[in-house]
N, C-alpha and C positions, 0 to 999 in steps of 0.2 A: 504494500499501499503506499499511497504516498508520503504519509507522514505516521509519525509514531502511534498517534492515535487509536485504539484499538475499536473495533464496530460490536457493539451487542444490539442484536434484532429483537424485537420484542413481536410476538404474535398474538393479538389479541382483540375482540371487538368492543363495543360500544366505550371510548375512550372517555365518553362525558358521562358515564353512569358514576354513582357514587363509589362504589366497590372498586371499579375499575380505575377510576381516577387518583382515590387515594392510593392505591397500591402501585400506579404509573408512579407517582410523585415519589414514592419510596426507592422504588428503581432509578428513577432518573438520580436522585440525589446522589444514591449510592455510587453509581455509575459514573457520573461527573468526578467523584471524589477518586475513584480508581482510574480518571486518566480514559475514559469510556466514551463514545459517541453513543447514544441512545436512539435507535432507529426504530420506531413505532410503525407496525403495520397495520393498521386497524380498520373494518368497517365499521359503519356506524349502526348497524344493526347484529343483532345474534341470531335470530329464528324470527319468522312468521313474516309476514307481507306476500306479496305475490311471486310465484316462482321465478319468474325472469329477472325481477328485481333483487332477489336474494343472489343469484347467478351476477348480476353484475356487482355487487355488491363483495362478493366473494373473489371476484377478479385479483383484488388487490393483493393477494396470498402468491400472485402467481408472480408478484413484483420481485421478492427478495433473492438476492443471486447468493445461494452457498456457497459460492468462492470467494465472496466477497465480504464475509462475517467471520466474527472469530468467536462468538458464543451467540447462544439464541434461548430465549426466556419464553416458552409458550403456557398459553391458559387452554388447556383443551375443554375445561368447565363449560365455557363463555362462546367457545366455539361450535356452535350445533348446525349452521347451514350446513347441508349435505353437500355440496361443489367446495366450500371453505373447509369442511374436514378433509376432502381429497387432496386439494392442494397443497394444505400443511402436511398432508402424509409424504404426498411426492416430496416437499421439498427437506422434509426429515430426512427421506432415504438418501437423498444427495449430498446432505450436510456431513461433514466429517468435523466439525468443531465440536465446543463443550456446549450441552443442553442443559435445562431444568424444566421440569413440569412444575407447575403452581396450580395447588389447590386442587390436585387430581392424584390419582395414585397411578403409577406406570411401572411394568414388569422389564421396560427398555430402557428406561432413561433415571436418571436421579430426581427426583421429586422433595418439595416441599409442602406442608398442608400448615395452613394459619393457625395459629394458637386459639383453641375454642374451647379449650378442657376447661380451666379454670373460669373463663367466662360466662359458660352456662350453668358452673358449679355457684357462682357469686349471685346469677340472677335466681337460683330456684333456692338457696340460703335464703338471700332477701326475703319471698314469699314465706318461706318456713320459720325466721328467727323474728322477722319484723312484724308479718302480720298473722303469725300463727297458723297459718294453712297448712294442711295433712295431705287432703284428699287432692291431688293436681293431675289434671288431663295435661298432654303432651301432644301436641300436635307439628310434627317433622314434615319434610319434605318428600319429594320420590323415594320410593322404596327401592333400595340399594344403590340411592346415590350417597357418593362417601361424604358429604356433609350431610346429609340427613339422617344416616346411619352413625357419625361420632356425635352430632347433636343429642340424638335418642338414648346412645351410650352415656357421653358423659350427664345426661338429665338421669338415667339410672342409678350413675355412680354416685351422683350427688344426693339423691333421695336415701341411698342406703348408707351413705356416710351421716345423714341426719339422723337415720334409726328409724326412715319412714316407708311403709310398704307402697310398692308399684302395682297399681291395679291394670292388669294388660288390657283389661277393655276400654278405658279411656286414655290408650296408646292409638294415634290415628295416623295415616301418612296421608300429605296434600301434594302441594304442585309448587310451593316458595313463592304463590301468585295469590291473586285476590280469588281465585274459584274456589279454594277449599273449603271456607267459613261456613257456609249454608249448609250443608252436609255434614258438617261436624255436628254444629248447632243443633241439627234437627235430631242428630244421635242423641246428644246429650240429653233436650228436651223428652225423649223419650224413655228417660230413666224414672225412677220414683223419687230421686234428689240429685241437684245439680252438684258438680263437684266443688271445690273452693275456689278452683282457678283452673284456668287454663294458659298455660305456658306454650310458645310457640316457637318454631325455630326461624321465622323470618318477622320483622314489621309487617309486610305484605298481609301474610296469614292471619296476623294477630287483627290488624284492621278488618278484615274480611269477616274475623269472628265476631268482632264488637258490632260492626252492622248487622249481623245476621242476630245476635242476641238483638238489639236495639229494635227490629223488625216483630220482633216476637213479646217484645214489651219488658225484655229483661236488663235492669240496669246495670251498668259497670261503672264504677266497681262495688255499688250498693250490694248487689245479688251476687256479684261474681268476678273474682278479680282475673284480666287480661293482660298477658305481659308478652313484647317481641323480644325480636334478636336481631342485630345488626346495625340499627339507627341508619336502615338505608334512605329515608327522606324521601321515599316514592310517593308523596301524596298529593292533593288538589283541594284537601276541607281541614280547615285550622279547627274543627269541632276536636277533632282527635289528636290527643299525642300520647306516645304509648309507651310504657317504663319499658326499657330495652337497654342493652348492650352496645357501647359505642366498639366496633370491634376496631382494632389496631391495625389494618388494612396497610399502613405505611409501613409498619415494622416487618409484615409479611413482604411487600417488596424490597424492602431494604435484603431481609435475607435471602433472599432470591439469589440477589446479585455478590452477598458474600458467599453464597454457596455455591457460586460460579469461579468467583475469586479463589475459592480455596479448591477447586477442582484443577483449574489452571494452573495454578503457583504449586500444586501437590501439598500443600497446608491444611492442618485441622480446621474445620469447620465449627466456626464460634459465632451461633445465631444473637442478634440481640434479643435481650426479653422484652414481650408485650406488655405495655401497663395495661391493665383489667380497671375501664369506667365505665359506671352504668349511668346511662341517663332516668332519673326518676320524676314520677307524675302522677297523676291521681289514677291511672288506668288499673294501678295496684293495690290503689288505696290511700297513698301518701299524696300530700298537699298537692294541687293544681299546680304544673309549671308551663311556660310559655317553652315550647322545644325550641333548641336555637335553630337559626336561619337555615342551618344546612346539614340539620339533622331530623330523625323521627317523625316528625309530624306532616301532615299535608299542609300545601301552602296555596294560598289564594294571590295570583298575580294583580297588580295596581290595574288600573282603566289603562289601556294600551294607550291613551293619549296623553298620561301624565307625564311621560317623558319623551319629548319629541324626537330627541336624538340617539335614543335606545332600539336596540334590534327589533323589539317586539312592538315598538311603536305602529300606533296606524298611520305615523307620517314615515315610516319606512318605504320607500318606493325601489328597492332594488330590483324586486322582480318586473315590476314594470320597466324601468329604465334599462335594464340590459336585454328583457325581450324586444325593445324597442329597436333597438340596433341592427344595422345592414349590413355590416361587414365582420368578419373576425376580429380585425385590428380596433375596429371600433368598441366590439365587444370586451374584448380583452382590457383595452382601454379603462373601460366602466365598470368592470370587474375589478380591477386596480384600485379605483376610486375606493369604492365599496369595501377593501379591506381593512378600512378604518375600524368596521366593527371588529375586527380580530384584533384585539389589543395585546401589545407585548410580546410581540413576535419578534425575532432580529432577521426575518428573512422568507419571502413567500414565493413562492414558486410553482407555476401551473406548467404540468408536461402533457403534449397531447401526440396521439398516434399520429403517424404520418397520413394516412387514409380517412383519419377520424370523421370527415365529411363525405365521401367521396360516394357520388349519386350513383356511380356504377357497380359499388359494391352494395349500394343500398337494391340497386335492380336485380343485381344476381343474387342477392341474399348471402354475401360474403363478407360482412361486415365482421370486426372483430370482436368476440364474446371469452376467446380462452388467451389469457396473456396479453400482451403487448407488442407493437411493431418493434423489428430489429433497431430500427431508427427513429426516435424521439423529437419532437419538438419541444427545446425549452422557451414555449411562448411567450412566458410572462414573468418578469423577476422584480419583487419589490422589496427593498430593501428601507432601514429608514430615513436613508437620504441619496436615494438612487432609484430610478424606477426604469423598465426599459420593456419595450413589447418587440420581437423580432421573430417572424415565421420563418426565419433561414438558420434558425441556433439548434444545430442537429447534434446529439448525442447517442449513445449505445446504450440499450435498456440494461446491458447488463452492470452500467456502471450507476444504476437506479437515478443519482444525481452527480452531477459534475462537482459541486463544491465540498462533497464528499471527502473528495483528494487533495482538495487545497492545502495549501501549509497554513495551519492555523496553532496559535498556541495553546487554545483551551478546546476542552472537548464543547458538544451541542446535542441538542434532544432533535428530534426531527420525527415527523408525524405526518406519514404517507396515507393518505386517503382515496378513495377510488372516485374518479369521473365517471359517470355512467348514466344512461338511460334504460330502465328497465336491462335488458341483456345486453345493449349494445355499450360497448367500452369506447370513452372518448380519450383517457388517458389518467393521470392521477394529479393530486397537488400535494406540495411539503409544505409545511409549515416549522419552520427551525426557531428553535428557542434558546436563548442562553441559561435559563433560568426553571428550575421545576414548579416554580410556586404559580403560573399562568395554567397549568395542567389543570387545577382545582375549576378554574373559571372558564376556562376556553368552550365557547358554546359555537363550534364550527358545522353540525351536521346540518342544522337546516340552512345555512349559509351555502354549505356545498350544494346542498340540493337545489337552492336557488339558481346557482352556477350551472349545475348540470341540465334545469330546465330551460335557462336560456342559450347554451350550447345546443340544446336538441331543437328549440324555437329556429335558431340560426341555422342549424344542418337542415331545417325541414324547407325553410327559402331558399336555401342554395341548391336544394333538390327539386323544389318548384320553379327556379331560375333556370335550371338545367333541363329540365323537361321542356320548359316552353319554348329555350333554345331548338332543343333535338324538333320540337313539333314544329317550331318554325323553320327549320333548316329542311324537314322533310317535305315542307311542302314547296321551297323555291329547290330541292335539289331532285334531281334523276336519280332515282337507286341504282338503277343497273350500273350507271358508268361514273356515278359520284361527282358529275358536273351540274351546275346548274341548270335547272328545266327550263321550258319556255315560260312559266310564271316569274321564275328568278330574271330572267331575261327582261322580263316586262319593269320589274321593280327596279333591277340594277343597273340596266344598261342607261335609262335616263339620267339616272343618279351622279355616272360617271361622267356624261357628256357634259352635265350641267357643272362637275367638277371641274373637269377641262377648260370649259369657258371660261370659268370666273379665274382659273389660274393662268391663262394664256398659254395652256400647253396645247401638242399634237395628239391625234387621235389614230390611231391603228385598229383596224377590223379587220380580220381572215375569216373569212367564210369559205367553209369545208363541205365537201358534198362525196359521201361515199358511193364509188363508181361499183356497178354490177351489185348490189345487194340483193336484187330480186332475184337474179342469177344463182346467186349463192343460198336463197331461202328455197328457191324452187328446188335446186340440184342436190344440194347439201341438208337440207332441214333448216328449220328457224333456229335452232341452237347454234350453229356454224353461223349463221346469221348476226344472232346476239354475240357472240364472240367479235365477229368482226367490228361490230358497233364497238365494242368495248376497247378493242385495240387502236379504233381509230380516233377515242376518247382519249387514249393513252397519248396518244403522238401528241394532241394540243397539251394535256397536264404537264409533261415532262419539258415542254418546251418553255411553258411559262416562267420569265423572270421572277426573281424574289421580291414583289415589288406589293404585297399584299393585297389592298384592295384596288391597287392600280393597274389589275391584271385579272380578269376571269374569262372563267371558259364556261359554254353553254351547249345545251344540246337542244337545239329549238325545232328539230323536228326528228322525224324517225331516223333519216340518215343527213340530216343537217347539223354543222356546228359551227360554232362563232366563238374567236377570240376577241378578247376589246380589251387594248392597252391603251393607257393613256400616259402623259408627262411629257418629260423634254426628251423626244424622238428624234433619229436622224434617219435618212434613207437605209444607213447600215444596219438599223434596229431591224428594219422591214426585210433586209437580204437573210440577218441571222433566224430571224424567227421562221420565215420558209423554210429555210435550209435544216432548222432543226427538227421540223415537221417531216420533211421529205425524208431526211436520213434517217430519222427514228422509222419511217416505215420500211425504206429499203432495207434497214439491216435486219429488220423482222422478217420481210420477205425473203431474204439468203437465208436465212435459217431454220424459218419455221416448218418446211418440208409440208405444206399444205397443199393441195391442187389446186389453190388459186391464190393470187396476190393480194393484199388487202392495198387498195390503191382511192387517194382522195384528190379531187378536182378543187383547186383553191382559187377564191378572189379576194384581192387586196386591196383597202381603199385608206391612204393614208395621206392626213390632211389637217391644219389647224382648227381647233373647235373654234365656232363661231356660236352665238347666242342664237342664231336662227338654224341652226344645226340639229336634225332628230334623227331618231333610230331608222324610222322608216326608210327618211333617204339615203342613210348611210349604207343599210340593207340593201336597199334596192341597188346602189352603186355597187358592194361587193356581189350582187348575185349577178349581176351585169359581166362582170371581171370572172367569176367563176366558171358562166356558160361559155366564156371564150375560152378559158383553161379546159373546160370539158371536151368541146369540140376539136382542139389541140391535141389532147389525148386520144380522142376517138380516131383523128385521122392517122396519127401516128403508131396506134396499136389494132385499130378496127374494132377495141374493144373485145381482143381476146381475153377467155378466161382462163385457157389454161397455162401452165409455165412456159409452153413454147413461145 
């Protein structure tokens, strides 16, 4: 690598979620201390949503290059999308460096499990020792899930240590989410007597239990106590604040790096000890407390118009402004402006696949779904004191981001996120940070989705313009030959004469008529006649000078062709054009082995353009000259059709 800073990859989802943001904070702080760059590859969802959207999100796990990373931390428990699991497994199969799994057991890799034993016990001891509860129900997560089984085991150990009996009929498996409470409460309500308390293995399940009791007229904590675990802060309603354990996710992240460093250096592993912190409020019967802003209670957003400068303000017109752009450059500069919503970054980079907007790929259904193009475009760079949009700035996708290999004195954090619309891959973004403190407040998922929607809107505009151009071209193009057709001649020929007259230019018109087409059709079939027409058209195409719209070729009839040239022309130009056409056909006839030659009679008009010059008069003059040439050819050859 170009510098001495080692590269630590982190494979994770939902980096903004409470648990993930805290554990990433711990990873980043410890890694920076050990002179490691932290490369976070993260999708914004871990599961759910349309299948094709999951595919687009999962693609970010195709980006990490196993040859460019020194170590990797993986969070298998939060990587739930099928494609994401597949891509992570493929990466790990190729990776030869050091790997640590976090909060999931593995037979193949070293792993660490966040400390929960003492935390669960502290919660249960609080119910027993402070409130005198003995008959306690426990709602854990999915059966077989390591966290669910661990928390259940620690609950039973706490009850045993306190000398209390565990009623197995009061053990329930849930989903770590909001769907468990109703069935659990329905079961409890069917008993002769409610237990003293319900302890839940997550706050989300605790909140679902409280709501289910409330729906049935049971008051918490007056009739029954309810406690949660993990202080995840996944709420929207401030009525509820749950007594819970504030998990030390930060120490889990730090220990993951400490574990890696011990493996890399061959030294003993000495994890930092997690502090046990409990948030206590009235769901267990203690005095009511407001939950901390970032923890254990549902929160209500203020009116979106209260802060006109906030991302969630009604005055945020990012979507409308970016979707309203007409070109990629304009769209990127607009995105550049709205990066002010992402505070605290030291660098923002937007990388696009080579053909992300290709209409041809769209028409063929070959747009990128799996991985990225070999060459990426570093289309947008935004630094605190400099920014740039450049659609020609290329780099190899294997490098992931060029800045990673620049000479830097200190390591940094790089958050890679997918750019896509459903399963269609556009590229990715990278937010560079010098401090892990921003990870807790970074709200980039909706911002990035705004960018995705803007790029998709622009791509569709490009596609529509392409389709319109193709339709326009097909309306004026002779499909068999690729020349402009009669309709194209009627549109473009008058335009060219007006331009020539306005610019005091000369006009050269060459009218060609394919000799003996009827004989070829009658004798050898219409396929042979069609090939003769194409070859005559090729004679005009190859002779055209590279002068853009100042030279156009037309097929104006079945066997009639026109080449129209305007500009600063000379008599030598006329001779050159005629020679090119005739030489092309002579060479073809010499080597074609066809039983007949391809011949054109040519009529030429060369004059200075005047305002009164019309297409009809020009072609009429060329037609007279062409007829004279045809008579000459007839007199010389007798229009013999064989090669003798």
